[in-house]
C-alpha positions as CSV (number, residue, x, y, z in Angstrom):
1,M,15.7,21.1,-9.1
2,K,12.8,22.2,-6.9
3,K,10.8,19.1,-7.8
4,E,13.8,16.9,-6.8
5,A,14.1,18.7,-3.4
6,K,10.4,18.2,-2.8
7,K,10.8,14.6,-3.7
8,N,13.6,14.0,-1.2
9,A,11.7,15.9,1.5
10,M,8.7,13.6,1.0
11,K,10.9,10.6,1.7
12,N,11.9,12.1,5.0
13,N,8.3,13.0,6.0
14,V,6.9,9.5,5.8
15,I,7.9,6.8,8.3
16,L,7.2,3.2,7.5
17,N,7.0,0.6,10.3
18,V,7.2,-3.0,9.1
19,T,6.2,-5.9,11.4
20,V,6.8,-9.4,10.3
21,E,4.5,-11.9,12.0
22,N,5.1,-14.9,9.7
23,D,8.7,-16.2,9.1
24,N,7.8,-17.2,5.6
25,W,8.2,-13.5,4.7
26,F,11.9,-14.1,5.5
27,D,12.4,-17.8,4.7
28,A,10.3,-18.5,1.7
29,V,10.6,-15.5,-0.5
30,D,13.6,-14.5,-2.7
31,F,13.5,-10.8,-1.9
32,D,13.9,-8.6,1.2
33,A,10.2,-7.9,1.9
34,E,11.0,-5.1,4.4
35,K,13.4,-3.3,2.0
36,V,11.0,-3.7,-0.9
37,A,8.2,-2.2,1.3
38,Q,10.4,0.8,2.1
39,N,11.4,1.4,-1.5
40,L,7.8,1.1,-2.7
41,K,6.6,3.5,0.0
42,D,9.1,6.1,-1.2
43,L,8.0,5.5,-4.8
44,V,4.3,5.7,-4.1
45,F,4.5,8.8,-1.8
46,D,6.8,10.6,-4.2
47,Y,4.6,9.8,-7.1
48,V,1.4,10.9,-5.4
49,S,3.1,14.0,-3.9
50,S,4.0,15.1,-7.5
51,L,0.3,15.1,-8.2
52,E,-0.1,17.8,-5.5
53,H,-2.2,15.5,-3.3
54,E,-3.9,17.6,-0.6
55,L,-2.6,15.6,2.3
56,L,1.0,15.3,1.1
57,A,1.2,19.1,0.5
58,R,1.1,19.5,4.3
59,E,4.1,19.9,6.5
60,N,3.2,17.0,8.8
61,T,5.3,13.9,9.2
62,F,3.2,10.8,8.4
63,S,3.6,7.3,9.7
64,L,2.1,4.1,8.5
65,N,2.3,0.4,9.4
66,V,2.7,-2.7,7.3
67,C,2.2,-6.1,8.9
68,L,3.5,-9.1,7.0
69,S,1.2,-11.7,8.4
70,N,-0.7,-14.9,7.5
71,D,-4.1,-16.2,6.5
72,A,-5.2,-16.9,10.0
73,E,-4.7,-13.3,11.2
74,V,-6.1,-11.7,8.1
75,H,-9.1,-14.0,8.2
76,K,-9.8,-12.9,11.8
77,L,-9.5,-9.2,10.9
78,N,-11.5,-9.6,7.7
79,K,-14.3,-11.2,9.6
80,E,-14.2,-8.7,12.4
81,F,-14.0,-5.5,10.3
82,R,-15.5,-6.4,7.0
83,G,-17.9,-9.2,7.9
84,M,-16.2,-11.6,5.5
85,D,-15.5,-15.0,7.0
86,K,-12.3,-15.7,4.9
87,P,-8.8,-14.5,4.4
88,T,-8.0,-12.0,1.8
89,N,-4.7,-10.9,0.2
90,V,-4.4,-7.5,1.8
91,L,-6.4,-5.3,4.2
92,S,-6.0,-1.6,4.5
93,F,-7.2,0.5,7.4
94,A,-7.0,4.1,6.4
95,N,-7.2,6.8,9.0
96,I,-7.8,9.4,6.3
97,D,-11.4,8.3,6.1
98,D,-12.0,9.4,9.7
99,D,-13.1,13.0,10.2
100,L,-11.1,13.2,13.5
101,F,-7.9,12.6,11.4
102,W,-8.5,15.8,9.5
103,D,-9.7,17.7,12.5
104,T,-6.5,17.1,14.4
105,L,-3.9,17.5,11.5
106,D,-3.2,21.1,12.4
107,E,-2.6,20.1,16.0
108,V,-0.1,17.3,15.5
109,E,3.4,17.1,14.1
110,E,3.1,13.4,13.2
111,A,-0.1,11.8,11.9
112,E,-0.6,8.1,11.5
113,L,-2.1,7.2,8.1
114,G,-3.1,3.7,9.0
115,D,-2.3,0.0,8.6
116,I,-1.8,-2.5,5.8
117,I,-1.8,-6.2,6.6
118,L,-0.8,-8.8,4.0
119,A,-1.6,-12.6,4.2
120,Y,1.3,-14.7,3.0
121,E,-0.5,-17.8,2.0
122,T,-3.2,-16.0,0.0
123,L,-0.7,-13.8,-1.7
124,V,1.4,-16.8,-2.8
125,R,-1.6,-18.8,-3.9
126,E,-2.9,-15.9,-6.0
127,A,0.5,-15.3,-7.5
128,N,0.7,-18.9,-8.6
129,E,-2.9,-18.8,-10.0
130,K,-2.0,-15.7,-12.0
131,Q,1.3,-17.2,-13.0
132,I,3.2,-14.2,-11.8
133,S,6.0,-13.9,-9.3
134,V,5.3,-13.6,-5.6
135,Y,7.5,-10.4,-5.8
136,A,5.3,-8.8,-8.4
137,H,2.1,-9.6,-6.6
138,Y,3.6,-8.4,-3.3
139,C,4.6,-5.1,-4.9
140,H,1.1,-4.7,-6.4
141,L,-0.7,-5.3,-3.2
142,L,1.6,-2.9,-1.3
143,V,1.1,-0.1,-3.8
144,H,-2.7,-0.8,-3.7
145,G,-2.6,-0.6,0.2
146,F,-0.5,2.6,0.2
147,L,-2.9,4.3,-2.2
148,H,-5.8,3.3,0.1
149,L,-4.0,4.9,3.0
150,L,-3.8,8.1,0.9
151,G,-7.6,8.1,0.3
152,F,-7.8,6.4,-3.1
153,D,-10.6,3.9,-3.5
154,H,-12.2,1.7,-6.1
155,Q,-15.9,1.6,-5.0
156,E,-17.1,3.6,-8.0
157,D,-16.0,2.9,-11.6
158,D,-14.2,6.3,-12.0
159,E,-12.4,5.8,-8.7
160,A,-11.4,2.3,-9.7
161,E,-10.0,3.5,-13.0
162,E,-8.0,6.3,-11.4
163,M,-6.6,4.0,-8.7
164,E,-5.8,1.3,-11.2
165,N,-4.0,3.8,-13.5
166,L,-2.0,5.0,-10.6
167,E,-1.0,1.5,-9.7
168,V,0.0,0.6,-13.2
169,D,2.1,3.8,-13.5
170,I,3.8,3.3,-10.2
171,L,4.5,-0.3,-10.7
172,A,5.9,0.3,-14.2
173,S,8.5,2.7,-12.6
174,F,9.4,-0.2,-10.3
175,S,9.7,-2.6,-13.4
176,I,6.5,-4.5,-12.6
177,E,4.1,-5.3,-15.4
178,N,0.5,-4.1,-15.5
179,P,-1.3,-6.4,-13.0
180,Y,-4.6,-5.6,-14.8
181,K,-3.5,-6.6,-18.3
182,D,-5.4,-9.9,-18.4
183,I,-8.5,-8.2,-17.1
184,E,-8.3,-5.4,-19.7
185,G,-7.7,-8.0,-22.5
186,E,-4.2,-6.8,-23.4
Protein backbone atom coordinates (compact mmCIF):
# COMPACT_ATOMS: atom_id res chain seq x y z
CA MET A 1 0.00 0.00 0.00
CA LYS A 2 2.86 2.38 0.76
CA LYS A 3 4.35 1.85 -2.69
CA GLU A 4 0.98 2.71 -4.28
CA ALA A 5 0.75 5.90 -2.20
CA LYS A 6 4.27 6.89 -3.24
CA LYS A 7 3.39 6.12 -6.85
CA ASN A 8 0.34 8.39 -6.77
CA ALA A 9 2.28 11.11 -4.98
CA MET A 10 4.91 11.10 -7.74
CA LYS A 11 2.24 11.74 -10.38
CA ASN A 12 1.22 14.84 -8.48
CA ASN A 13 4.80 16.13 -8.12
CA VAL A 14 5.70 16.21 -11.81
CA ILE A 15 4.09 18.79 -14.07
CA LEU A 16 4.25 18.27 -17.81
CA ASN A 17 3.79 21.22 -20.16
CA VAL A 18 3.16 20.25 -23.78
CA THR A 19 3.43 22.77 -26.61
CA VAL A 20 2.34 21.83 -30.12
CA GLU A 21 4.14 23.84 -32.82
CA ASN A 22 3.18 21.66 -35.78
CA ASP A 23 -0.47 20.89 -36.61
CA ASN A 24 0.53 17.47 -37.96
CA TRP A 25 0.72 16.37 -34.34
CA PHE A 26 -3.06 16.91 -34.26
CA ASP A 27 -4.07 16.26 -37.85
CA ALA A 28 -1.85 13.46 -39.16
CA VAL A 29 -1.52 11.06 -36.23
CA ASP A 30 -4.16 8.63 -35.02
CA PHE A 31 -3.53 9.23 -31.31
CA ASP A 32 -3.76 12.13 -28.88
CA ALA A 33 -0.08 13.12 -28.67
CA GLU A 34 -0.62 15.32 -25.60
CA LYS A 35 -2.51 12.66 -23.65
CA VAL A 36 0.02 9.97 -24.56
CA ALA A 37 2.83 12.27 -23.39
CA GLN A 38 1.07 12.75 -20.06
CA ASN A 39 0.50 9.01 -19.60
CA LEU A 40 4.09 8.20 -20.52
CA LYS A 41 5.38 10.88 -18.16
CA ASP A 42 3.45 9.28 -15.32
CA LEU A 43 4.71 5.82 -16.25
CA VAL A 44 8.37 6.85 -16.58
CA PHE A 45 8.49 8.89 -13.40
CA ASP A 46 6.65 6.23 -11.39
CA TYR A 47 8.99 3.53 -12.71
CA VAL A 48 12.17 5.51 -12.03
CA SER A 49 10.83 6.61 -8.65
CA SER A 50 10.40 2.96 -7.68
CA LEU A 51 14.15 2.53 -8.30
CA GLU A 52 14.76 5.06 -5.51
CA HIS A 53 16.22 7.62 -7.88
CA GLU A 54 18.08 10.32 -5.94
CA LEU A 55 16.22 13.22 -7.50
CA LEU A 56 12.73 11.73 -7.29
CA ALA A 57 13.21 10.88 -3.61
CA ARG A 58 13.11 14.61 -2.90
CA GLU A 59 10.00 16.54 -1.88
CA ASN A 60 10.28 19.09 -4.71
CA THR A 61 7.71 19.50 -7.41
CA PHE A 62 9.28 19.09 -10.84
CA SER A 63 8.22 20.47 -14.18
CA LEU A 64 9.30 19.63 -17.68
CA ASN A 65 8.42 20.76 -21.15
CA VAL A 66 7.69 18.76 -24.29
CA CYS A 67 7.52 20.58 -27.60
CA LEU A 68 5.95 18.75 -30.53
CA SER A 69 7.69 20.53 -33.36
CA ASN A 70 9.07 19.97 -36.85
CA ASP A 71 12.30 19.31 -38.70
CA ALA A 72 13.05 22.98 -39.36
CA GLU A 73 12.98 23.95 -35.67
CA VAL A 74 14.85 20.85 -34.50
CA HIS A 75 17.43 21.35 -37.27
CA LYS A 76 18.04 24.89 -36.02
CA LEU A 77 18.38 23.76 -32.39
CA ASN A 78 20.54 20.77 -33.30
CA LYS A 79 22.93 23.04 -35.20
CA GLU A 80 23.03 25.68 -32.47
CA PHE A 81 23.45 23.40 -29.45
CA ARG A 82 25.04 20.23 -30.82
CA GLY A 83 26.91 21.55 -33.87
CA MET A 84 25.04 19.13 -36.14
CA ASP A 85 23.64 20.73 -39.30
CA LYS A 86 20.62 18.46 -39.69
CA PRO A 87 17.36 17.63 -37.97
CA THR A 88 17.14 14.74 -35.54
CA ASN A 89 14.19 12.89 -34.08
CA VAL A 90 14.39 14.22 -30.51
CA LEU A 91 16.47 16.68 -28.54
CA SER A 92 16.62 16.70 -24.76
CA PHE A 93 17.97 19.59 -22.74
CA ALA A 94 18.40 18.31 -19.18
CA ASN A 95 18.88 20.78 -16.34
CA ILE A 96 20.05 17.95 -14.07
CA ASP A 97 23.45 18.18 -15.80
CA ASP A 98 23.94 21.72 -14.49
CA ASP A 99 25.60 22.13 -11.06
CA LEU A 100 23.41 25.17 -10.41
CA PHE A 101 20.33 22.92 -10.65
CA TRP A 102 21.57 20.81 -7.73
CA ASP A 103 22.80 23.84 -5.78
CA THR A 104 19.36 25.46 -5.77
CA LEU A 105 17.16 22.39 -5.19
CA ASP A 106 16.94 22.98 -1.45
CA GLU A 107 15.90 26.59 -2.02
CA VAL A 108 13.05 26.05 -4.50
CA GLU A 109 9.71 24.32 -4.24
CA GLU A 110 9.48 23.67 -8.00
CA ALA A 111 12.44 22.75 -10.14
CA GLU A 112 12.41 22.59 -13.94
CA LEU A 113 13.94 19.38 -15.26
CA GLY A 114 14.34 20.60 -18.84
CA ASP A 115 12.94 20.37 -22.34
CA ILE A 116 12.25 17.70 -24.93
CA ILE A 117 11.66 18.67 -28.57
CA LEU A 118 10.42 16.17 -31.16
CA ALA A 119 10.60 16.62 -34.93
CA TYR A 120 7.45 15.35 -36.62
CA GLU A 121 8.88 14.68 -40.10
CA THR A 122 11.97 12.82 -38.88
CA LEU A 123 9.96 10.79 -36.41
CA VAL A 124 7.48 9.72 -39.13
CA ARG A 125 10.24 8.95 -41.66
CA GLU A 126 12.13 6.81 -39.12
CA ALA A 127 8.96 4.94 -38.11
CA ASN A 128 8.32 4.14 -41.78
CA GLU A 129 11.92 3.02 -42.30
CA LYS A 130 11.74 0.76 -39.23
CA GLN A 131 8.30 -0.46 -40.27
CA ILE A 132 6.82 0.42 -36.90
CA SER A 133 3.90 2.65 -36.02
CA VAL A 134 4.39 6.38 -35.54
CA TYR A 135 2.75 5.84 -32.14
CA ALA A 136 5.37 3.26 -31.05
CA HIS A 137 8.26 5.44 -32.21
CA TYR A 138 6.75 8.52 -30.55
CA CYS A 139 6.40 6.61 -27.27
CA HIS A 140 9.99 5.37 -27.48
CA LEU A 141 11.43 8.81 -28.16
CA LEU A 142 9.45 10.38 -25.32
CA VAL A 143 10.57 7.71 -22.85
CA HIS A 144 14.13 8.25 -24.07
CA GLY A 145 13.79 12.02 -23.57
CA PHE A 146 12.22 11.68 -20.11
CA LEU A 147 15.09 9.43 -19.01
CA HIS A 148 17.61 12.01 -20.25
CA LEU A 149 15.89 14.67 -18.14
CA LEU A 150 16.34 12.36 -15.15
CA GLY A 151 20.07 12.11 -15.77
CA PHE A 152 20.31 8.85 -17.70
CA ASP A 153 22.66 8.84 -20.66
CA HIS A 154 24.13 6.52 -23.29
CA GLN A 155 27.62 7.88 -23.87
CA GLU A 156 29.36 4.88 -22.31
CA ASP A 157 28.46 1.24 -23.03
CA ASP A 158 27.30 0.50 -19.47
CA GLU A 159 25.18 3.67 -19.41
CA ALA A 160 23.66 2.79 -22.78
CA GLU A 161 22.80 -0.71 -21.61
CA GLU A 162 21.15 0.61 -18.44
CA MET A 163 19.17 3.25 -20.33
CA GLU A 164 18.08 0.84 -23.06
CA ASN A 165 16.95 -1.72 -20.47
CA LEU A 166 14.91 0.94 -18.71
CA GLU A 167 13.35 2.00 -22.01
CA VAL A 168 12.45 -1.58 -22.93
CA ASP A 169 10.89 -2.27 -19.50
CA ILE A 170 8.92 0.98 -19.45
CA LEU A 171 7.70 0.59 -23.02
CA ALA A 172 6.66 -3.02 -22.37
CA SER A 173 4.41 -1.84 -19.56
CA PHE A 174 2.85 0.52 -22.13
CA SER A 175 2.42 -2.43 -24.58
CA ILE A 176 5.17 -1.20 -26.92
CA GLU A 177 7.62 -3.75 -28.33
CA ASN A 178 11.36 -3.59 -27.67
CA PRO A 179 12.65 -0.85 -30.00
CA TYR A 180 16.12 -2.43 -29.95
CA LYS A 181 15.10 -5.97 -30.93
CA ASP A 182 16.45 -5.68 -34.49
CA ILE A 183 19.72 -4.23 -33.22
CA GLU A 184 20.11 -7.01 -30.66
CA GLY A 185 19.37 -9.67 -33.26
CA GLU A 186 16.20 -10.92 -31.59
